[in-house]
C-alpha positions in Angstrom: -111.5 70.3 165.8 -110.2 72.6 163.1 -112.3 75.4 164.7 -110.7 74.8 168.1 -107.2 74.9 166.6 -108.0 78.1 164.8 -109.1 79.7 168.1 -106.1 78.4 169.9 -103.8 79.9 167.4 -105.4 83.3 167.7 -105.1 83.1 171.5 -101.4 82.3 171.3 -100.8 85.3 168.9 -102.7 87.6 171.3 -100.7 86.4 174.3 -97.4 86.9 172.5 -98.4 90.3 171.4 -99.5 91.4 174.9 -96.2 90.0 176.3 -94.2 92.1 173.9 -96.2 95.2 174.7 -95.8 94.8 178.4 -92.1 94.1 178.1 -91.7 97.4 176.1 -93.6 99.3 178.8 -91.5 98.0 181.6 -88.3 99.3 180.0 -86.8 96.1 178.6 -83.5 96.7 176.8 -83.8 100.5 177.2 -83.7 100.5 181.0 -79.9 101.4 181.0 -80.6 104.6 179.1 -83.1 105.8 181.7 -80.2 106.2 184.2 -78.1 108.4 182.0 -80.8 110.4 180.1 -82.0 113.4 182.1 -85.8 113.6 182.7 -85.8 117.4 182.6 -83.0 118.4 180.3 -79.3 119.0 180.8 -79.7 120.0 184.5 -80.3 116.4 185.7 -77.4 115.1 183.7 -75.1 117.6 185.6 -76.5 116.3 188.8 -74.6 113.1 188.2 -71.5 114.5 186.6 -71.1 118.1 188.0 -68.7 119.8 187.9 -67.6 118.9 184.4 -66.0 122.2 183.2 -64.2 125.3 184.7 -65.8 127.6 187.1 -65.6 131.4 186.9 -64.9 133.1 190.2 -65.7 136.8 190.3 -64.1 139.6 192.4 -66.3 142.8 192.5 -63.2 145.0 192.9 -59.7 145.3 191.4 -56.6 143.2 192.0 -55.3 143.4 195.5 -58.6 144.4 197.1 -60.1 142.5 200.0 -62.7 140.8 197.7 -60.0 139.9 195.2 -57.7 138.5 197.9 -60.4 136.4 199.5 -61.7 134.7 196.4 -58.2 134.1 195.0 -57.2 132.4 198.2 -60.4 130.3 198.1 -59.6 129.2 194.6 -56.0 128.5 195.5 -56.8 126.3 198.5 -59.6 124.4 196.8 -57.3 123.6 193.9 -54.2 122.8 196.0 -56.2 120.4 198.2 -58.0 118.9 195.2 -61.3 119.5 196.8 -62.3 120.8 193.4 -60.3 119.6 190.5 -61.8 121.9 187.8 -60.1 125.2 187.0 -61.3 128.2 189.0 -60.0 131.3 187.2 -60.8 134.7 188.9 -62.0 137.7 186.9 -62.3 141.2 188.3 -65.6 143.2 187.8 -64.9 146.4 189.7 -67.2 149.4 190.0 -70.2 150.8 191.8 -69.1 149.5 195.2 -69.8 146.0 193.9 -72.8 147.0 191.8 -71.1 146.2 188.5 -70.4 142.6 189.5 -74.0 142.3 191.0 -75.4 143.2 187.6 -73.1 140.8 185.9 -74.3 138.0 188.0 -77.9 138.6 186.9 -76.7 137.8 183.3 -75.5 134.4 184.7 -78.9 133.4 186.1 -79.2 129.7 186.7 -75.5 129.1 185.8 -74.0 126.4 188.1 -70.4 127.6 187.3 -70.4 131.2 188.6 -69.3 132.2 192.1 -68.8 135.7 193.5 -67.5 137.0 196.8 -69.2 139.8 198.8 -69.2 141.6 202.2 -71.3 144.4 203.8 -71.4 146.7 200.7 -73.6 144.1 199.0 -76.4 145.2 201.5 -75.4 148.9 201.7 -75.4 149.8 198.0 -79.0 148.6 197.8 -80.2 150.3 201.0 -78.7 153.6 200.0 -80.3 153.5 196.6 -77.1 153.0 194.5 -78.7 149.9 192.9 -82.1 148.3 192.8 -80.5 144.9 193.0 -79.9 143.4 196.4 -78.5 140.3 198.2 -81.8 138.6 197.4 -80.7 138.6 193.7 -77.9 136.1 194.5 -77.8 132.6 196.0 -75.9 132.4 199.3 -73.4 129.6 199.5 -71.4 130.1 202.7 -69.9 132.7 204.9 -66.1 132.1 205.3 -64.4 134.8 207.4 -64.9 137.9 209.5 -62.6 140.9 209.5 -63.1 144.0 211.7 -62.8 147.7 211.7 -60.2 149.9 213.4 -60.2 153.5 214.5 -56.9 155.3 214.4 -55.6 158.8 215.2 -52.3 160.6 214.5 -49.4 159.9 216.9 -49.7 163.4 218.5 -53.6 163.4 218.7 -55.3 164.9 221.7 -57.5 161.8 221.8 -56.0 159.1 223.9 -59.1 156.8 224.0 -62.1 156.1 221.8 -64.2 157.4 224.7 -62.4 160.8 224.3 -63.6 160.9 220.7 -67.2 160.1 221.6 -67.3 162.7 224.4 -66.2 165.3 221.9 -68.8 164.3 219.5 -71.5 164.3 222.1 -70.7 168.0 222.8 -70.4 168.9 219.2 -70.9 166.3 216.4 -69.0 168.6 214.0 -65.9 168.9 216.2 -64.2 165.7 214.9 -63.3 165.1 211.3 -63.7 161.5 210.4 -62.0 160.0 207.3 -62.3 156.7 205.4 -61.8 155.0 202.1 -65.4 154.1 201.4 -68.1 156.4 200.1 -70.6 158.0 202.5 -73.1 155.4 203.6 -70.7 152.5 202.9 -68.6 150.4 205.1 -65.9 152.6 206.7 -68.5 155.3 207.4 -71.2 152.9 208.7 -68.9 151.1 211.1 -68.0 154.3 212.8 -71.6 155.5 213.0 -72.6 152.1 214.4 -70.2 152.5 217.3 -71.0 156.2 217.8 -74.7 155.4 218.0 -74.0 152.7 220.6 -71.9 155.2 222.6 -74.9 157.6 222.8 -73.8 160.2 220.2 -76.9 161.9 218.8 -77.3 163.8 215.5 -75.2 161.2 213.7 -75.9 162.9 210.3 -74.0 166.0 211.5 -70.8 164.1 212.0 -68.2 165.1 209.4 -67.2 162.2 207.2 -64.6 162.7 204.4 -64.3 160.0 201.8 -60.8 159.4 200.2 -59.5 157.1 197.6 -57.7 154.1 198.9 -54.3 155.0 200.3 -55.2 158.7 200.6 -57.1 158.4 203.8 -54.0 157.2 205.7 -51.9 160.1 204.3 -54.6 162.5 205.3 -54.5 161.1 208.9 -50.8 161.4 209.2 -50.9 164.9 207.7 -53.4 166.1 210.2 -56.1 166.7 207.7 -58.5 164.4 209.6 -58.8 163.7 213.3 -59.7 160.0 213.1 -59.4 157.3 210.5 -62.0 154.5 210.3 -60.6 151.6 208.3 -60.0 147.9 208.2 -57.6 146.4 210.8 -55.0 145.3 208.3 -54.5 148.8 206.8 -53.5 150.2 210.2 -50.8 147.7 211.2 -47.8 149.1 209.2 -48.1 152.7 210.2 -48.9 151.7 213.8 -45.7 149.6 214.0 -43.7 152.5 212.6 -45.2 154.9 215.2 -46.9 157.2 212.8 -50.4 156.5 214.2 -52.1 155.1 217.2 -55.0 152.7 217.0 -57.6 153.4 219.6 -59.9 150.5 219.2 -61.1 147.6 217.0 -64.7 146.5 216.4 -64.0 142.8 217.1 -65.9 141.0 219.9 -62.5 140.2 221.6 -58.9 141.2 221.2 -56.7 139.9 218.4 -54.7 137.0 220.0 -51.3 137.6 218.3 -49.5 140.2 216.3 -49.2 144.0 216.6 -53.0 144.5 217.1 -53.0 142.3 220.2 -52.3 145.4 222.3 -55.3 147.3 220.9 -58.5 147.2 223.0 -61.9 146.4 221.6 -64.7 148.9 221.5 -66.5 146.7 224.1 -63.6 147.0 226.5 -64.0 150.8 226.4 -67.6 150.5 227.6 -69.3 150.7 224.2 -71.5 147.7 223.5 -70.9 147.4 219.8 -69.3 145.0 217.3 -69.0 145.6 213.6 -68.2 142.6 211.4 -66.8 142.9 208.0 -68.0 139.5 207.0 -67.1 137.9 203.7 -68.9 135.1 201.9 -69.5 133.4 198.6 -72.6 133.5 196.4 -73.9 132.0 193.2 -76.1 133.7 190.6 -79.9 133.9 191.1 -81.6 130.6 190.6 -78.4 128.5 190.9 -79.4 124.8 190.7 -79.7 123.1 194.0 -77.2 120.4 193.1 -74.5 123.1 192.5 -75.4 124.9 195.7 -75.1 121.7 197.8 -71.8 120.7 196.0 -70.2 124.1 196.6 -71.4 124.4 200.2 -69.9 121.0 201.0 -66.6 121.8 199.2 -66.2 125.0 201.2 -67.1 123.2 204.4 -64.2 120.8 203.7 -61.9 123.6 202.7 -62.2 125.5 206.0 -61.0 122.5 207.9 -57.7 122.2 205.9 -54.4 123.4 207.3 -53.8 125.3 204.1 -56.9 127.5 204.7 -56.1 128.0 208.4 -52.7 129.3 207.4 -54.2 131.7 204.8 -56.5 133.1 207.5 -53.7 133.5 210.0 -51.5 135.3 207.5 -54.3 137.7 206.5 -55.6 138.3 210.0 -59.0 136.8 209.2 -61.2 135.2 211.8 -62.6 131.8 210.7 -66.4 131.9 210.9 -67.9 129.3 208.6 -71.6 129.5 208.1 -73.6 127.2 205.7 -76.1 128.5 203.2 -79.2 128.4 205.4 -77.5 130.1 208.4 -75.8 132.6 206.1 -79.2 133.5 204.5 -80.7 134.2 208.0 -77.6 136.2 208.9 -78.1 138.4 205.8 -81.7 139.1 206.6 -80.9 140.1 210.2 -77.9 142.2 209.2 -79.9 144.0 206.5 -82.5 145.1 209.0 -79.7 146.4 211.4 -78.2 148.4 208.5 -81.6 149.9 207.7 -82.0 151.3 211.2 -78.5 152.9 211.1 -78.9 154.4 207.7 -82.3 155.7 208.6 -80.7 157.5 211.6 -78.3 159.4 209.4 -80.7 160.1 206.6 -79.1 157.8 204.0 -81.7 155.1 203.8 -83.3 155.1 200.4 
């Protein structure tokens, strides 16, 4: 009997011990901690709490530029509508046609709080060899707006239509002096060549293009130093209203619906099958965490539906064209290939 009691006691101890071990393995009192402690470091913690600190919004050009205006308006509307409640200060990283900011974003690899704005020069500075970095070295978040190009001549120009200009270029590519604010191979230059190519002009690399600093190109046009200005639509409105210049065409798919540019025909209306989009969108740094990308894409999707954002677009003459991260990435791939063909035709492809 005493031997049986001894065996029973040992069995009870073993059962109790096994129960305690199993309880510990199943989580027991520590189960609450498993919900708050990240399994793979700080990143998972931010998946639950993100965003928990200020963002840094980056403009790749100086104050007052198109990039600067765009990202400041984004920060303003996101804040005013409380879609994002964390601060969103904007810093300027001008230089290299956007190359300085692109290099800066590489230093922020994987950072969920960095956002930068870009447009066509992001692709062009890589294709022309100004930087080895490309759009592939950023994380697309969303396309927000489209702007378009405009072609203007002095008020007393012999060219009355864009077709007049193209016919002159077909006869002699060096007969028309073209001016713009961007460097050769960048946006103002490329948008004109894109249209000229569609119009059937050959020997595109023989077309005279003169690059000016911002503001100087318009003065050069009114002073008769160039025959045609290739620019953004907004830059032509003031001098067109004052009668100093005439805008022959815009590169939009359809006419502007209201305002001074509503009377200006599109390139397409003049028989040239071409559209040139000055798209603008937001990007994160390379390897931006998925949770940050999804959060920001959703926040921007909400923003573009607000009356505040629609008013900003109307005031600045922007066309609302929201595109989520996946569609934006596909758009970038397609557009990059189109720019390659054009740059190759004029001998500027690196």
